[in-house]
C-alpha positions as CSV (number, residue, x, y, z in Angstrom):
1,M,0.0,0.0,0.0
2,K,1.3,3.4,-1.0
3,V,1.7,6.3,1.4
4,T,-0.6,9.0,0.0
5,T,-0.3,12.7,0.4
6,D,-3.8,13.0,2.0
7,A,-2.9,10.3,4.5
8,C,0.3,12.2,5.4
9,L,-1.7,15.4,5.8
10,F,-4.2,13.7,8.0
11,G,-1.5,12.2,10.2
12,A,0.3,15.5,10.6
13,W,-3.0,17.3,11.4
14,V,-4.1,14.7,14.0
15,S,-0.7,14.7,15.7
16,E,-0.5,18.5,15.9
17,E,-4.1,18.8,17.1
18,V,-3.5,16.4,20.0
19,K,-0.1,18.0,20.9
20,S,-1.4,21.6,20.8
21,Q,-4.4,20.9,23.0
22,K,-2.1,19.5,25.7
23,S,-4.8,17.2,27.0
24,K,-3.7,14.1,29.0
25,V,-3.5,11.3,26.5
26,K,-2.3,7.8,27.6
27,N,-3.3,5.4,24.9
28,V,-4.3,5.5,21.3
29,L,-5.9,3.1,18.9
30,D,-5.1,3.2,15.2
31,I,-7.8,1.2,13.3
32,G,-6.5,-0.3,10.1
33,T,-3.0,0.9,10.5
34,G,-1.7,-0.3,7.1
35,T,2.0,0.5,7.0
36,G,1.8,2.1,10.4
37,L,2.1,5.6,9.0
38,L,-0.5,7.3,11.2
39,S,0.8,5.7,14.4
40,L,4.4,6.6,13.7
41,M,3.5,10.2,12.8
42,F,1.5,10.5,15.9
43,L,4.2,9.2,18.2
44,Q,6.8,11.6,16.6
45,K,4.8,14.5,18.0
46,N,3.3,12.7,21.1
47,P,6.0,10.3,22.3
48,D,4.6,9.9,25.8
49,T,1.6,8.0,24.6
50,V,1.2,4.2,23.8
51,T,-0.4,3.2,20.6
52,D,-2.2,0.0,19.6
53,A,-2.0,-0.2,15.8
54,I,-4.4,-3.0,14.6
55,E,-4.3,-4.4,11.0
56,I,-6.4,-7.3,9.6
57,D,-4.2,-7.9,6.5
58,K,-1.2,-10.1,7.2
59,D,1.2,-8.5,4.7
60,A,0.3,-5.0,5.8
61,F,0.7,-6.1,9.5
62,E,4.2,-7.4,8.8
63,Q,5.1,-4.2,7.0
64,A,3.8,-2.1,9.9
65,K,5.6,-4.2,12.4
66,E,8.9,-3.8,10.4
67,N,8.4,-0.1,10.2
68,A,7.6,0.2,13.9
69,D,10.6,-1.9,15.0
70,A,12.9,0.3,12.9
71,S,11.6,3.5,14.5
72,L,12.5,5.4,17.6
73,W,9.2,4.5,19.2
74,K,9.3,0.7,18.9
75,D,8.6,0.5,22.6
76,K,5.5,2.7,22.4
77,I,3.7,1.0,19.5
78,N,1.9,-2.4,19.7
79,V,1.3,-3.7,16.1
80,I,-1.6,-6.2,16.3
81,H,-2.6,-8.6,13.6
82,N,-6.3,-9.0,14.2
83,D,-9.8,-7.7,13.3
84,V,-10.7,-4.6,15.3
85,K,-14.1,-6.3,16.0
86,N,-12.3,-8.8,18.2
87,L,-10.9,-6.2,20.6
88,P,-12.4,-6.5,24.1
89,T,-14.9,-3.6,24.7
90,A,-13.3,-3.3,28.1
91,N,-10.3,-1.7,26.3
92,K,-10.7,2.1,26.4
93,Y,-8.7,4.6,24.4
94,D,-8.2,8.4,24.8
95,I,-7.7,8.8,21.1
96,I,-8.9,6.7,18.2
97,I,-7.6,7.4,14.7
98,S,-8.5,5.8,11.4
99,N,-8.1,6.3,7.7
100,P,-10.8,3.7,7.0
101,P,-11.8,2.0,3.7
102,F,-13.2,4.6,1.4
103,Y,-15.8,2.9,-0.8
104,E,-19.0,1.1,0.0
105,N,-21.2,-0.5,-2.7
106,E,-18.9,0.5,-5.5
107,L,-17.0,-1.4,-8.2
108,R,-14.4,-3.6,-6.6
109,S,-10.9,-4.3,-7.8
110,P,-9.9,-7.9,-8.8
111,N,-7.0,-7.5,-6.3
112,D,-8.1,-8.7,-2.9
113,K,-5.6,-6.6,-1.0
114,R,-6.7,-3.4,-2.7
115,N,-10.3,-4.3,-1.8
116,I,-9.4,-4.6,1.9
117,A,-7.5,-1.3,1.8
118,H,-10.1,0.7,-0.2
119,H,-13.5,-0.9,0.3
120,S,-15.5,-1.4,3.5
121,N,-17.3,-4.7,3.2
122,D,-15.3,-5.9,6.1
123,L,-15.7,-2.7,8.2
124,G,-18.4,-0.3,7.1
125,L,-19.1,3.2,8.3
126,N,-21.8,2.1,10.9
127,E,-19.5,-0.6,12.3
128,L,-16.6,1.8,12.5
129,L,-18.7,4.3,14.5
130,A,-20.2,1.7,16.7
131,L,-16.8,0.2,17.6
132,T,-15.3,3.7,18.1
133,K,-18.1,4.6,20.5
134,N,-17.6,1.4,22.5
135,L,-13.8,1.7,22.7
136,L,-13.5,5.4,23.4
137,T,-13.2,6.9,26.9
138,G,-16.0,9.2,27.9
139,N,-13.8,12.3,27.3
140,G,-11.9,10.8,24.4
141,R,-11.6,12.0,20.9
142,F,-11.6,10.3,17.5
143,F,-10.1,11.4,14.2
144,F,-11.2,10.1,10.8
145,L,-10.3,10.8,7.2
146,F,-13.2,10.3,4.7
147,P,-14.0,11.1,1.0
148,F,-15.8,14.4,0.7
149,K,-18.5,12.8,-1.4
150,R,-19.7,10.8,1.6
151,K,-20.0,13.9,3.8
152,N,-23.8,13.8,4.1
153,D,-23.9,10.1,4.8
154,I,-21.2,10.5,7.5
155,E,-23.0,13.4,9.2
156,K,-26.3,11.4,9.3
157,A,-24.4,8.3,10.8
158,F,-22.9,10.5,13.5
159,L,-26.3,11.8,14.5
160,F,-27.6,8.2,14.7
161,Y,-24.8,7.1,17.1
162,D,-24.9,10.3,19.2
163,M,-21.4,11.2,18.1
164,Y,-20.4,14.7,17.4
165,I,-18.0,16.5,15.1
166,N,-15.9,19.1,16.8
167,K,-13.8,20.1,13.9
168,L,-14.4,19.5,10.2
169,I,-11.5,20.2,7.8
170,L,-12.4,20.4,4.1
171,V,-9.5,19.3,2.0
172,K,-8.7,20.3,-1.6
173,Q,-6.0,19.0,-3.8
174,S,-5.3,22.5,-5.0
175,V,-7.0,25.9,-4.7
176,K,-8.5,25.3,-8.1
177,H,-10.0,21.9,-7.2
178,D,-13.2,21.0,-5.4
179,H,-13.0,19.4,-2.0
180,F,-12.1,15.7,-2.2
181,R,-11.4,14.7,1.5
182,I,-12.7,15.6,4.9
183,M,-10.7,15.3,8.1
184,I,-12.9,15.0,11.3
185,E,-12.2,15.4,14.9
186,G,-15.1,14.3,17.1
187,S,-16.2,13.2,20.5
188,L,-19.1,11.9,22.5
189,Q,-19.7,15.4,23.9
190,K,-21.8,17.9,21.9
191,N,-19.9,20.9,20.8
192,E,-20.1,23.6,18.2
193,T,-18.5,22.4,15.0
194,I,-15.6,24.4,13.7
195,I,-15.2,24.2,9.9
196,K,-12.0,25.1,8.1
197,E,-10.5,24.5,4.7
198,I,-7.0,23.5,3.5
199,S,-5.5,23.0,0.1
200,I,-2.4,20.9,-0.6
201,W,-1.2,22.9,-3.7
202,N,-1.5,26.6,-4.5
203,D,-2.3,28.0,-7.9
204,Q,1.4,27.7,-8.9
205,Q,1.5,24.0,-8.1
206,Q,3.6,24.5,-5.0
207,Y,2.7,23.3,-1.5
208,T,0.6,25.8,0.4
209,N,1.9,27.5,3.5
210,E,-0.7,25.6,5.6
211,F,0.5,22.3,4.2
212,I,4.1,23.1,4.7
213,E,3.5,24.1,8.3
214,L,1.9,20.8,9.1
215,L,4.3,18.5,7.2
216,K,7.7,20.3,7.7
217,D,8.6,18.0,10.5
218,Y,7.9,14.9,8.4
219,Y,8.9,15.7,4.8
220,L,12.6,16.0,4.1
221,Y,12.5,18.7,1.5
222,L,10.0,21.3,2.8
């Protein structure tokens, strides 16, 4: 699985949000960790936390484990080969993060691994929200990356599960493009929703200042 720019943006945003709010965070759950990208980015900015990074695909799990073991935070990340549905509900996390499968009820690839990574037959939106609600501490927060085209469905699902969006970041590939992703920070407590926008590229095909500010500690050439 490739490391995508929007996933890097999401990881940097989540990491900075948690760091800047200076709230007491002990443990983190990364659902569908893939290569371990989000967990490792998070630990770079929040090294006093412990992260459970769970992945159902064996090859992806092995890649995440290799990446974690090669990092400075190998003692702070537990890479787990399992289905998140099997986690005991007694486990409670201060932060839950996920870049979940994007597509439901759409044309599937003949490649099974791409299907697991990009489709959500195995973990749909409703299941993700139900699991998150059961595994989150009462004052905990969750962070999700979704396609913009599912925004209405996502907002309806949040209402159904009594989960609330604290921050909604609308993401554009460039200032000339329409929104293509949304980054969500939410909780089980009702708050006013803060809505912001960020573009990856400016009109000169250079990274925007907002993107550079978030990614400068991760990208080598910013």
